N, C-alpha and C positions, 0 to 999 in steps of 0.2 A: 284366670289364674292357672299356671300350670305347676302342679305339685308333683314332685317325683319321689318315690320310695325305692331304695336300694339298700343291699341286694334283695331280690324277691325271686324265689324263697330265701328265707333267712334262717341262720342257726341261732338267732337270738338278738343280735345287735344289728340295727340298721339306721340309716339316715333318712330324714324327711328333709327335702330341699325345695326351694321355690320363694316366693315372696310372702314370708310368714309373719311379718310384722303386723301387730294388731290382731293376731289370731290366737285361738286356743287350739291345741292338738289333743285328741283323746284316742285311747286305744281301746276298742271294744271287741268282745268275742262274738260268736255267731248268735248268742242268745241276747246280745245288747247290754251285758254286763261291761261297766267301765272299769278297766284295769289301771290305767294311768290317765292323768290329765296334765298338760304342760302348757303354760301360758307364757306370753311375752317371749315367744321363740324368735330366734335369729333367722338368717336366711338358710342356715343348715342346721339341724338339730338331730342329735344322736339319741335313739331310744333303745333301751334294753329291755326285752322281753324274755330273756333267757330262763326266767323262773316259771314262765307260764307253759302249760302243756302244748304239745305239737298240734297244729290245726289252722284254721282259717281265721284271721283277724281282720278288723276294719280300722283304718286310720281315718278319723273324722277330723277335718281342719275347718274351723268355723270362725268367721270374722267377727270381732267384738262389737263393731258399730253396725254393720248392715246385715248381720246373721247369714251372709253368704257361706255356703257349706260346699266343701269338696270331700269326696269320700274315696279312698284308695283301698284295695284288698291287698293283704300280704298273708303268705303262707309261712308258718313257722314249722321247720323240719324237726 
């Protein structure tokens, strides 16, 4: 599955696109702290991390049934 995260780097609002049906999306920081969890996302989901400090974040996209995981890195400026 091809998951895209745009724009990267971001100023706080970005979209996750791809086949996201039956997936959970989590936003984690470099220490593994989960800042957001979105479920039942559509093919494109907008995520707002503008309240989080600048730095490196991970977008974890996990399938609900087979536990398949895709991880994308995003930089918040």
